[in-house]
C-alpha positions as CSV (number, residue, x, y, z in Angstrom):
1,M,0.0,0.0,0.0
2,S,1.2,3.5,-0.7
3,D,2.3,5.7,2.2
4,V,-0.1,8.4,1.0
5,S,-3.0,8.6,3.5
6,S,-4.8,11.8,2.4
7,Y,-4.9,14.8,0.0
8,R,-5.7,18.4,0.8
9,I,-7.3,20.0,-2.3
10,R,-8.5,23.5,-3.0
11,R,-10.3,25.2,-5.9
12,S,-8.0,25.5,-8.9
13,T,-8.0,26.3,-12.7
14,L,-5.9,23.8,-14.5
15,E,-3.7,24.9,-17.4
16,G,-0.6,23.7,-19.1
17,E,0.7,20.5,-20.8
18,I,0.7,16.9,-19.6
19,R,2.0,13.6,-21.1
20,L,0.0,10.5,-20.4
21,S,1.7,7.6,-18.7
22,G,1.5,3.9,-19.6
23,A,-1.8,2.3,-18.9
24,K,-2.3,0.6,-15.5
25,N,-4.9,-1.7,-17.0
26,S,-2.5,-2.8,-19.6
27,V,0.9,-3.0,-17.8
28,L,-0.5,-5.3,-15.1
29,R,-1.5,-7.8,-17.7
30,L,1.9,-7.5,-19.4
31,L,3.7,-8.2,-16.2
32,A,1.6,-11.3,-15.6
33,A,2.3,-12.5,-19.2
34,S,6.1,-12.0,-18.7
35,L,5.9,-15.2,-16.6
36,L,5.4,-17.2,-19.8
37,T,9.1,-17.0,-20.7
38,N,12.5,-17.2,-19.1
39,D,13.9,-14.8,-21.7
40,K,14.4,-11.1,-21.1
41,I,11.4,-8.8,-21.3
42,V,11.7,-5.0,-21.7
43,L,8.7,-2.7,-21.1
44,E,8.9,0.9,-22.3
45,N,6.6,3.7,-21.2
46,F,6.4,1.9,-17.9
47,P,4.4,3.7,-15.1
48,S,6.8,3.0,-12.4
49,K,5.1,5.1,-9.6
50,L,1.8,3.2,-9.6
51,S,1.4,1.4,-6.3
52,D,-0.4,-1.6,-8.0
53,V,2.5,-1.9,-10.4
54,S,5.0,-1.9,-7.5
55,I,3.0,-4.7,-5.8
56,H,3.0,-6.7,-9.1
57,V,6.7,-6.2,-9.5
58,G,7.2,-7.5,-6.0
59,M,5.1,-10.5,-6.8
60,L,7.2,-11.3,-9.8
61,E,10.4,-11.1,-7.7
62,A,8.8,-13.4,-5.1
63,L,8.3,-15.9,-7.8
64,G,11.9,-15.7,-8.9
65,K,12.1,-12.9,-11.5
66,T,14.6,-10.1,-11.4
67,C,13.1,-6.7,-12.2
68,E,15.2,-3.7,-12.8
69,F,14.4,-0.1,-13.7
70,E,16.8,0.9,-16.5
71,S,15.1,4.3,-16.3
72,E,12.0,5.7,-14.7
73,E,10.0,4.5,-17.7
74,R,11.9,1.4,-18.7
75,M,11.7,-1.9,-16.9
76,S,13.6,-5.1,-17.7
77,I,12.5,-8.5,-16.4
78,R,14.9,-11.5,-16.3
79,E,14.9,-15.0,-14.9
80,S,18.1,-16.6,-13.6
81,N,16.5,-19.5,-11.6
82,S,13.5,-21.7,-11.8
83,L,10.2,-20.1,-11.0
84,T,8.5,-20.8,-7.7
85,T,4.9,-21.9,-8.5
86,T,3.3,-20.8,-5.2
87,L,3.1,-17.1,-4.7
88,S,3.8,-16.3,-1.0
89,W,2.7,-12.8,-0.4
90,D,1.9,-11.1,2.9
91,G,1.2,-7.6,1.5
92,R,-1.9,-6.2,-0.2
93,S,-3.1,-8.5,-3.0
94,I,-4.5,-7.4,-6.4
95,R,-6.9,-9.0,-8.7
96,N,-4.2,-9.6,-11.2
97,T,-3.1,-12.6,-9.2
98,L,-5.7,-14.5,-11.3
99,L,-3.6,-13.9,-14.4
100,I,-0.5,-14.9,-12.6
101,L,-2.2,-18.2,-11.8
102,G,-3.1,-18.7,-15.5
103,A,0.5,-18.0,-16.6
104,L,2.0,-20.3,-14.0
105,V,-0.3,-23.3,-14.7
106,T,0.2,-23.1,-18.5
107,R,4.0,-22.9,-18.2
108,E,4.7,-24.9,-15.1
109,G,1.7,-27.2,-14.9
110,V,0.8,-26.0,-11.4
111,G,0.3,-22.7,-9.5
112,A,-1.1,-21.2,-6.4
113,V,-1.8,-17.5,-5.6
114,P,-3.5,-15.5,-2.9
115,L,-7.2,-14.9,-3.5
116,P,-7.5,-11.6,-5.3
117,E,-8.3,-8.2,-3.9
118,G,-8.6,-4.8,-5.7
119,C,-11.4,-2.3,-5.9
120,D,-14.5,-3.4,-4.0
121,L,-17.0,-3.0,-6.8
122,G,-19.3,-5.8,-5.7
123,G,-20.1,-9.0,-7.7
124,R,-16.6,-9.8,-8.9
125,P,-16.1,-13.5,-8.1
126,Y,-13.4,-15.5,-9.9
127,D,-15.9,-18.0,-11.4
128,L,-15.2,-17.0,-15.0
129,H,-11.4,-17.5,-14.5
130,K,-12.1,-20.9,-13.0
131,L,-14.3,-21.7,-16.0
132,V,-11.5,-20.7,-18.4
133,L,-8.8,-22.8,-16.6
134,E,-11.1,-25.8,-16.2
135,T,-12.2,-25.7,-19.8
136,L,-8.5,-25.9,-20.8
137,G,-8.2,-29.0,-18.6
138,C,-7.1,-27.7,-15.1
139,R,-8.3,-28.7,-11.7
140,V,-9.0,-25.6,-9.7
141,W,-9.6,-25.4,-6.0
142,E,-9.2,-23.2,-2.9
143,E,-6.8,-24.1,-0.1
144,R,-5.7,-22.1,3.0
145,G,-6.5,-18.7,1.4
146,L,-4.9,-19.7,-1.9
147,L,-6.5,-20.3,-5.3
148,C,-4.7,-23.3,-6.7
149,A,-4.7,-24.9,-10.2
150,E,-3.1,-28.0,-11.7
151,A,-2.9,-29.0,-15.3
152,P,-3.1,-32.6,-16.5
153,S,0.3,-34.4,-17.0
154,E,0.2,-33.6,-20.8
155,G,-0.4,-29.9,-20.1
156,L,-3.3,-27.7,-21.1
157,V,-5.2,-28.6,-24.3
158,G,-6.7,-26.1,-26.7
159,T,-10.5,-26.0,-27.0
160,D,-13.5,-23.8,-27.4
161,I,-14.0,-21.4,-24.5
162,H,-17.5,-19.8,-24.4
163,L,-17.6,-16.8,-22.0
164,P,-21.1,-16.1,-20.7
165,I,-20.4,-12.4,-20.5
166,R,-17.8,-10.1,-22.0
167,S,-15.3,-10.2,-19.2
168,T,-12.0,-8.4,-19.7
169,G,-10.1,-10.4,-17.0
170,A,-11.4,-13.8,-18.2
171,T,-10.6,-12.9,-21.8
172,E,-7.0,-12.0,-20.7
173,N,-6.6,-15.2,-18.7
174,A,-7.9,-17.3,-21.6
175,I,-5.4,-15.7,-24.0
176,I,-2.5,-16.1,-21.5
177,A,-3.3,-19.7,-20.6
178,A,-4.0,-20.8,-24.2
179,S,-0.7,-19.4,-25.5
180,L,1.2,-22.4,-24.3
181,A,-1.6,-25.0,-24.6
182,R,-1.5,-27.8,-27.2
183,G,-3.6,-27.1,-30.2
184,V,-6.0,-24.3,-31.1
185,T,-8.2,-22.4,-28.6
186,N,-11.1,-20.3,-29.7
187,I,-12.3,-17.8,-27.1
188,W,-15.9,-16.9,-27.9
189,N,-17.7,-13.7,-26.8
190,P,-14.5,-12.0,-25.7
191,H,-14.2,-8.5,-24.5
192,I,-12.0,-6.7,-27.0
193,R,-10.6,-3.6,-25.3
194,P,-7.4,-1.6,-26.0
195,E,-5.7,-3.4,-23.1
196,I,-6.6,-6.8,-24.7
197,V,-5.1,-5.6,-28.0
198,D,-2.0,-4.5,-26.3
199,L,-1.7,-7.9,-24.5
200,V,-2.1,-9.7,-27.9
201,T,0.5,-7.4,-29.5
202,F,2.9,-8.2,-26.6
203,L,2.4,-11.9,-26.8
204,N,2.8,-12.1,-30.5
205,G,6.0,-10.2,-30.1
206,M,7.1,-13.0,-27.8
207,G,6.3,-15.6,-30.5
208,A,2.7,-16.4,-29.7
209,H,0.1,-16.9,-32.4
210,V,-3.0,-14.9,-31.4
211,C,-5.6,-13.5,-33.8
212,I,-8.6,-11.3,-33.0
213,F,-11.8,-11.7,-35.0
214,G,-13.6,-8.7,-33.8
215,Q,-16.0,-9.2,-30.9
216,E,-16.8,-12.7,-32.1
217,R,-13.8,-14.6,-31.0
218,I,-10.0,-14.8,-30.4
219,E,-8.1,-17.6,-31.9
220,V,-4.9,-18.8,-30.1
221,L,-2.6,-21.4,-31.7
222,G,-0.6,-22.8,-28.8
223,V,3.2,-22.9,-29.1
224,E,5.8,-24.9,-27.1
225,E,7.6,-21.8,-25.7
226,L,7.8,-18.0,-25.9
227,G,10.8,-15.8,-26.1
228,G,11.7,-12.3,-24.9
229,C,10.8,-9.0,-26.5
230,S,10.7,-5.2,-26.1
231,H,7.3,-3.6,-25.9
232,A,5.9,-0.1,-25.3
233,V,2.9,0.1,-23.0
234,I,-0.1,1.9,-24.5
235,A,-1.1,5.3,-23.1
236,D,-3.6,5.3,-20.2
237,N,-7.0,6.1,-21.5
238,M,-8.4,6.5,-18.0
239,E,-5.8,9.2,-17.2
240,A,-6.7,10.8,-20.5
241,I,-10.4,11.1,-19.6
242,T,-9.5,12.4,-16.2
243,W,-7.4,15.3,-17.4
244,L,-10.0,16.1,-20.1
245,V,-12.8,16.3,-17.6
246,A,-10.5,18.3,-15.2
247,S,-9.9,20.9,-17.8
248,V,-13.5,21.4,-18.6
249,I,-14.9,21.5,-15.1
250,T,-12.2,24.0,-13.9
251,G,-12.5,26.2,-17.0
252,G,-8.8,25.7,-17.9
253,E,-6.9,24.7,-21.0
254,I,-4.7,21.6,-21.1
255,R,-2.7,20.0,-23.9
256,I,-2.7,16.2,-23.4
257,Q,0.1,14.6,-25.2
258,N,-0.1,11.0,-26.5
259,F,-3.9,11.1,-26.3
260,P,-5.5,7.7,-27.4
261,T,-8.3,9.2,-29.4
262,Q,-9.2,5.9,-31.1
263,D,-9.8,4.2,-27.8
264,L,-12.2,6.9,-26.5
265,E,-14.4,7.8,-29.4
266,V,-17.7,7.2,-27.7
267,A,-16.8,9.0,-24.5
268,L,-15.4,11.9,-26.6
269,I,-18.7,12.2,-28.5
270,H,-20.7,12.3,-25.2
271,L,-18.4,15.0,-23.7
272,R,-18.5,17.1,-26.9
273,E,-22.3,17.0,-26.9
274,S,-22.2,17.9,-23.2
275,G,-20.3,21.1,-23.6
276,A,-16.6,20.1,-23.7
277,E,-14.5,22.1,-26.2
278,Y,-11.4,20.3,-27.6
279,F,-9.6,19.7,-30.8
280,L,-6.9,17.3,-32.1
281,E,-3.4,18.3,-33.0
282,S,-1.2,15.5,-34.2
283,D,-1.1,13.0,-31.3
284,A,-2.3,15.5,-28.7
285,L,-5.7,16.7,-27.6
286,I,-6.1,20.4,-26.8
287,V,-8.9,20.9,-24.3
288,K,-10.1,24.5,-24.2
289,G,-12.6,24.1,-21.3
290,G,-16.2,24.7,-22.2
291,K,-19.4,24.6,-20.3
292,C,-20.7,21.5,-18.6
293,Y,-24.2,20.4,-19.7
294,P,-26.1,17.4,-18.2
295,I,-25.1,14.0,-19.4
296,E,-27.0,10.7,-19.9
297,I,-24.8,7.6,-20.3
298,S,-24.9,3.9,-19.8
299,T,-21.7,1.9,-19.5
300,G,-21.0,-1.1,-21.7
301,P,-18.4,-3.2,-23.5
302,H,-15.8,-1.4,-25.6
303,P,-16.2,0.7,-27.7
304,G,-18.8,1.9,-25.3
305,I,-18.1,3.8,-22.1
306,N,-16.1,1.8,-19.6
307,S,-17.5,1.4,-16.1
308,D,-14.4,3.1,-14.7
309,V,-15.3,6.3,-16.5
310,Q,-18.7,6.8,-14.9
311,P,-17.5,8.2,-11.5
312,I,-15.4,10.7,-13.4
313,L,-18.4,11.7,-15.5
314,A,-20.4,12.0,-12.3
315,A,-17.9,14.8,-11.2
316,Y,-18.6,16.4,-14.6
317,A,-22.4,16.1,-14.0
318,A,-22.0,17.8,-10.6
319,Q,-20.6,20.9,-12.4
320,A,-23.5,20.9,-14.9
321,R,-26.9,22.6,-14.4
322,G,-29.7,20.2,-14.6
323,E,-30.4,16.4,-14.3
324,S,-27.8,13.9,-15.4
325,R,-28.4,10.1,-15.5
326,I,-25.9,7.3,-15.3
327,I,-26.5,3.5,-15.6
328,D,-23.7,1.1,-15.0
329,L,-24.5,-2.2,-16.9
330,R,-21.2,-3.9,-15.9
331,F,-21.2,-3.3,-12.1
332,P,-24.8,-2.5,-11.1
333,G,-25.0,-0.1,-8.2
334,R,-21.4,1.2,-8.4
335,Y,-22.5,4.5,-7.0
336,A,-21.3,4.5,-3.4
337,Y,-19.1,7.4,-4.2
338,A,-22.2,9.6,-4.7
339,S,-22.8,9.6,-1.0
340,E,-19.3,11.0,-0.6
341,M,-20.0,13.7,-3.2
342,A,-23.2,14.5,-1.3
343,K,-21.1,15.6,1.6
344,M,-19.8,18.3,-0.7
345,G,-23.3,19.4,-1.6
346,M,-24.1,17.3,-4.7
347,K,-27.7,16.3,-4.8
348,H,-28.5,12.9,-6.2
349,E,-30.9,10.0,-6.1
350,I,-30.4,6.3,-6.7
351,D,-33.4,4.4,-8.3
352,G,-32.5,0.8,-8.7
353,N,-29.5,0.8,-11.1
354,L,-30.1,4.4,-12.1
355,L,-28.1,7.3,-10.6
356,K,-29.6,10.7,-11.0
357,I,-27.4,13.8,-10.3
358,F,-29.1,17.1,-9.9
359,G,-26.4,19.6,-10.8
360,N,-26.8,23.3,-10.0
361,G,-23.8,24.6,-12.0
362,G,-21.3,23.8,-9.3
363,G,-22.1,25.0,-5.8
364,L,-19.9,22.3,-4.1
365,V,-18.2,23.0,-0.9
366,G,-15.1,21.4,0.6
367,A,-15.6,18.5,3.0
368,N,-13.9,15.4,4.5
369,V,-14.5,12.6,2.1
370,R,-13.1,9.1,1.5
371,A,-11.8,7.3,-1.6
372,L,-13.9,4.1,-1.7
373,D,-12.0,2.9,-4.7
374,L,-9.5,4.1,-7.3
375,R,-11.9,5.9,-9.8
376,A,-14.1,7.2,-7.0
377,G,-11.1,8.7,-5.4
378,V,-10.0,10.6,-8.4
379,A,-13.6,11.8,-9.1
380,L,-13.6,13.3,-5.6
381,V,-10.3,15.0,-6.3
382,L,-12.0,16.6,-9.4
383,C,-14.9,17.7,-7.2
384,G,-12.4,19.2,-4.8
385,L,-10.9,21.3,-7.6
386,I,-14.3,23.0,-8.2
387,A,-15.5,23.3,-4.6
388,E,-15.3,26.3,-2.3
389,G,-13.0,25.8,0.6
390,E,-10.8,22.9,1.4
391,T,-11.5,19.2,0.6
392,I,-9.7,16.4,2.6
393,L,-9.6,13.1,0.7
394,K,-8.9,10.2,3.0
395,D,-7.6,6.9,1.7
396,A,-5.9,8.7,-1.1
397,W,-3.6,5.7,-1.6
398,Q,-6.5,4.4,-3.7
399,V,-5.7,7.1,-6.3
400,E,-2.0,6.3,-6.2
401,R,-2.8,2.7,-7.3
402,G,-3.7,3.8,-10.8
403,Y,-2.4,7.3,-11.5
404,N,1.4,7.7,-12.2
405,N,2.9,10.8,-10.6
406,F,-0.6,12.1,-10.0
407,V,0.1,14.8,-7.5
408,S,3.2,16.2,-9.3
409,K,1.2,16.2,-12.6
410,L,-1.7,18.0,-11.0
411,Q,0.6,20.5,-9.4
412,S,2.3,21.2,-12.7
413,L,-1.1,22.2,-14.1
414,G,-1.7,24.6,-11.3
415,G,-3.7,22.4,-9.1
416,T,-3.7,23.1,-5.4
417,I,-3.1,19.7,-3.7
418,E,-1.0,18.6,-0.8
419,V,-0.1,15.1,0.4
420,N,-0.5,14.1,4.1
């Protein structure tokens, strides 16, 4: 866990230039997939200051990998001894342990990892990961706080995997586990997101044979072994949306370098129609503020609006004048953060799986609030930037999990924020 316990935030207008870091939701998957080879892996555009990344690096080292920072944004991963197949870890766990398990069992035939943690979003069991591994031939069970898996003596065998819902994590685990399985695996009803594409590009660079057929299926032709490679992590689209919204709600102007426009087309359309003013310049997005109008969104599989985006858009709605509506189809009822925003004066109502926000053009006031999860935390920071008085955000370590150099970047844009 990060040492950061709280932020102090005051009203600010954000202006300047920012460069996006490598994506948390991609780099964690790449770190897990690095277990598939004993050759050297180099990851560029590496977000080294993320606390979840630091935890994952520690887990790799506990399994026998040697991880070295060749620079702040360049990580090399080597393996000099045999891997340990049981992850002994006393610190905070992360949900990515499920992908570590898939990598271990397909390469070594056996694996055991701590049961996963991460953001408490409700309804996130590991049943789909269990389904994936069992379909490939594994035996999966719990034992003394560990999730264990064992492949048959001949190893995993390629097959058809039918996912009942479009799950990002289950799709990733199926790709990782199938990459060293014998024969062909077809993953039906996958969730094709930018992070999935980045994982596939990384694995194919290691010598895998993975082909994406749109949202229909992913075909994986198993190989006997994978080699090393050098790979640049994609830009973080969640960070991109965060700075875009921050610029609009504070009335500032920000140039966001390395902006992943192609990954955020639907969200960009909604924001433009809701008053955001921006234009593209080469690989940068120039946000010229704008005026927040009410929004009406539902989350859904890519290219729709990701569930992680909706707390950030709730902060946008709090600055608008009028009624906004949000429905989260992936994690129903993911609105606990609204009660924290209400402490700052935001009026809202929850009706089943519908969140209504009654914006009055701002009017928020500073308060003591708590980051219930990563995206809720950064959404509360955004509210603090438009509130009168001082906002104290407790459990700010949640934000540090997913935003690289967050405080220094915010300060570089003129944001008034202090760490306690």
